[in-house]
Structure formats: structure tokens, C-alpha cells
N, C-alpha and C positions, 0 to 999 in steps of 0.2 A: 245050780242057781234056782232059787224058789220062783214059783209062778208070779208072785207079787213083784219081784225084782225085774223079771222079764217084761212084765206089763209096763212098769215105770220107764224102763229103758226104751221100749218101743214108742212110748208117748213123747219122750224127749227127742228121739230121732225124727219123729214126724214133725214136731214143732220146729226143729232146726232146719229140716228140709223145706218147710213152708216159708221160713224167713229168707232162705237163700233164693227161693223161687221169686219172691216179691222183689228182692233187691236186684235180681238180674233181668227181670221182665219189665219193670216200670219204676220210675222215680217219682215219689209223691210230690205233687205240686206242679210238675212240668206240664201236665195236660192243661191245668188251669191257666198257667202262664201263656202257653201257646194259644189257648182260646182267646185270652185277652189281647194278644197281638193281632189275631185274625179279625176280631170284631172291631167296630168303630162306633163312636157315639153319634155320628152323623146319620141323618135319615137317608133312606134310599134315594129320595128325590135329589138330595145334595150330592151324594156320591156318584149318581148316574149323570150328573151335569157334565157335559163335555168341557174340558179345560181348554180355554183359548190359548193361542200362542202369544207369549210375551217374553220380554228380555229377562235376563237373570236378575234375581232379587237378593239383596243382602239384608236378611232379617235381623232385627235386634233379638237377642236370645235371653229368655227369662228362665231362671232356675228355681224360682219360688221364694227368693230372699229379697227381692226388690219391690218397689211400689207397683202394684198391678195396674193402677190407673195410668201411671206414666207409660207402662209397657203397652197398654191398649192404644194410647195416643200415638206412640211411635209406630206401632204395627199398622194402624189404620192409615197413617200418613204414607208409609212405604208402599202399601198395596194400592192406595188411591193414586199414587204417582205413576203407576204403570199404565199401559194402554189397554187394560181390561175394560170391555164395554160396561157402561154404567149399569145396565140391567142385570149384569152377571156379578157385580161387585160383592153383593151380600153373600151369595153362595160360595164365591171364590175365597172370601175372607174366612169362611168356615173351613173350607178344604185346605187352605194353606196355613191355618193357625198353628197346627202341630209343628210346623217347620220353625216356628219362632220360640219353641219350648225346648228345654233340655233337663236332664236329671229328674228330680222329683216332680217337677212341673209337667214333664212329658208323661210320666207314669200316671199322674193325676188325670190327664186328658184321656189316656187309654182306658182308665178304670171307670170312666163315666158310663152310665147305663146305655146299652145299645139303642140306637134309634131315638135318642133323647134330645138331640140338638137339631132344630130345623131352621134356625135363623142366627145371625151373628149377634143380635140383641140378646137372645137366650143364652148363647155361649158366653157373652160378655158378663151377663148377670151371674152365671155359675162361677165364672172365673173370679169375679170381684168378691163373691161370697166366700169362696174357698181361701182367698189370700187377703182378706180384709184386715188381718192383723198387721200387715205390712203397709197399709195405706197411711201415708204421712198426713199429719194434721194440716189442714189448709188454713192459711191466714184469712181473716175476715177484715172488712173495711174498718171495723172498730180497732183492730190491732194496729193500724197505721198511726193512730193518734198517740200511741205509746213509743213511737220511734223519735226519740228526743236527742238532740246533739249534746254530748257530754261537755262538762266545763273545760276540759283540756283536749277535746277531740277536734282534730283538724277538719276543715270543710271538705277536703277530699275524702277522708274516711267516712264522714257523715253522709255525703251524697252517694257514695258507693253503697252504704248500708240502706239508705232510703230507697235507692233504685232497685235493690234486690227485693225489698219488702213489697214495693208496688208490683213487681213482676210476678209475685206469688199470690196476688189477689185477683181472682177472676171477676170480671164485670165491674171493675172499679170506676167510679164516676170521676171525670177529669177535674171538676171543680173541687171535689172532696180531696183529691190528691194535692192540689195546689194549696188548699187551706191547711192541710196536715203538714206540708213542707214549711209553710210560713210559721206555723205554730211551733214546729220542732226545732227551728233554728235558734241559736243562742241569742239572748237579749243583746241588743245594740250591735249585732253582727252587720257588717257592711252589706252583705248579700241580703239579709233580712230587710234592711232599709231600702235596698233596690226593689225588692218585691213589693213592699208597701207603697213605694213611690210610683213604680210603673208595673202594675199588676200584669203578670204574663197571661197571654190568651190561652195557652195550653201548658200542661205539665212538662211536655217535651221542650217547650221554649224556655221554661224556668230552668230545667236541668242543663240546657245548652248555655244559658247565661251564667250558670254557676262556674263553668270552666274558666271564664275570665277572672272571677273572684278567687278561684283556687290558685291561679297563677300569681295573682297579686299577693295573696296571703303567703305563699311560699317564697316569693321574692322578698317580702318584708322580713320573713324569718331568716333568710340568707343574709340580709343586711345587718340584722340584729346580731347574728353569730359573728360576722366580720367585725362589727364594732366591739363586741365583747372581747374578741381576740386582740384587737388593737389596744383596748383599755388595759388588758392584762399585760401586754408587752410594754406599754408605757409605764405601768405601775412598777415594773422591775427596775426602772431607772429613776424612779421618784424618790427624792430625799424626804423622809417624813419630818414633820415639824417636831422639834425637840420638846421633851417634857419640861414643864415649868420648873424653875429652880426652887428647891425647898425653902421655906421661910427660915431666915436666920438673922436674929437681931444684930449679930456681929459682922454682918456682910459689909464689905468695903464698897461704899456707895460712890467712891471716886473712880471705880473701874466699871466699864460697860462692855457687854458682849453683844455684838451685832447678831450672832446666831440665835441666842436665847432671848434677845430683846429685853435684857434685864441687867441689873447691876450685880456685882459680886466678883467678877474676874474680867480680864481683857480678852478680846476675840482671839488674839494670837495664842493665848494660853488655854483656850477652850478644848478640853479633852473630847467632848461630844462631837465638836466640829471636826477635830482631827480624825476621829474614828469614821465619820461619814466620808471625809475626803479619801481616807485609806480605802474604804469600800468602793468608792467610785473609781479610784486608780486601778484596783484589782479587776474591775469590769472593763477597763480600757479607756475610761474617760479622762479628761484633763491632761492628756499627754503633752500637749503643746506648752503647758506651764512648768514642766519638769526640767530640772537641770540634768546635766549628763550623769551626775552621781545619783540623782533620783531615778533616772531611767534604769541604771544598773541595779538599784535597790529593788525595783519592781519588775525585773526581768526584761527590760526593754533596751538593754545595752546593745544587743545585736542589731536591732532596728536602727539605733542611733548611728552605729558604725556604718551600716549600709548607706545611710543618708550622706555621711561624710565622703564615702567612696564615690557615690554618684555625684 
């Protein structure tokens, strides 16, 4: 083997040995990850604060995909509902905040610069900045004027939609809410007339009064549906007025049809009347006028026999 080949082989062996040594002695990135777990973004002042005794807390969990503002509101409410002394609340909200996070949001908290958080206001600001993309757009007072009752929208559906809208507007003036409700109601609405005649002192009073008008509207709708069904059932038994007889100069004016209210043939010979009577008989009407032969013709013979037996 030439000297050049021996040198190349030695270099390859040395490189291979070096790679094995690195792989067996340390894993790249683990040290950084371990350091991130050990360190905390909270200042020493906060971490050294003695945690007071309090009951178990069930925190809302934030994974980075929800509205951060809503999470902060829920988190603050949960912590403030404990028996933690008021003077320690700010520090404790910082210390406990990580327990309300999971997944990517928890990793975000651990990756904040060490000793960078010294107040809950500062932590909240960093939190909102990082997840601002998920902040839902807040409704403003001007948006309420666009909540209009649709032409076929029920009062129940509209009041539900209006109530949801006012709950999403912070700092809404009560008078503005009442005016927006009055404006949004359909023209000539009974509830709108009520508000105009007896202006409600508060928006809650107006929404409470709406319940009675919702019940009235729904009761009227039930009555209308019942009437429609009744009319439909009655129309099944209704004998339509016959078409007018066609003009015919040769019509026999000495004969008169009571069914057509016109001359040309006698009532007893009217084929249109006979067809209508036949249809009524098939539906079970006029049975009392049938002879025994007629009952047998329309399949009612059995019933006639039963009557004779009885």
C-alpha cells in the first residue's frame, strides 16, 4: 500500500472515530433544552416570594389557538377568587400563570428571556403581543345600529341576536342600547309600538317585556297553522262551482239545471252533477240517501246488512 493511501485511510478512521465520540458523549440541543427548563422568565423577587396556602385551583388551559384576552380574563378571575392575600396577588398571578398554559403556549413562556418578567401587567403585555393574531375583533357601539330584524325573522330570533350583540360591547350606554333596539325592530311590530308607547327605563326591562310579545307572536302563529290545516281539510270536502255552460244557440231553453244555474238540460240529466255526487259517495258522504242497491254499488252493502241485523 502506498504512503498516500495509508494517509487517506488514517484520516477517514480519525473522522469516523470523532463522529462516534460525539454521538455517544452528547446529543446536540439537549443542553439548550435543559437550560430552558431550568431557567424562568420571572425575576428573583417573584420566584423568592413565599407561596401562601390556598385551595386547589382548576385553571383554564391555553394552547396558543384561542383569544388571549379571553384567557387572561378567565385566569385573573380564577386566581382572584382564591384566598390569596390582596398584596400578594400580582406576584402569585405571575408564578401561577405557567399552570394555565400547555403545548406551544407553555414553550413560549419558558423561552422568554430570564429575569424579564417582574409584574403581571408586563407578563400580560408580552402574552397579548405574542398571540395578538388570535384576538377576536370586538364589537363597537356603532355596530349595534346594524342589528336589524329581518322581514321574516321571528321576534325570538331577533331578541336572541340583539342580546348577543350587546353582550359583546364593553361600556355600552343603556340609552343607546334602548334606541338601537327600537330602531332595529320591524316597522309596525307590536313590540315596537309597546316601546314607543311606554319607553322602558332600562334595556333589561325592554328585553324582559319582549318575552310576553314573543309568546303572543308564537301563539298567533300556532293559531294560523291550525286554521290553515282546518281550511285544507274543509277544502277536501268542498264541491267546486261548475264551469259555465258553453254558448250554444241551439240550447233547449225549456230545460233548466239547478247545478249550473243555466238552461240547456235538466238537473236530473246533469253529467257534471252526477260526477260530483259520485265523488262525494266515494268519500263516504250522502250515505243516508242511498238505496240498498246503491249501497252495494259503492261497497256499503256490508254496513247495510249489519244495520238490518242490529
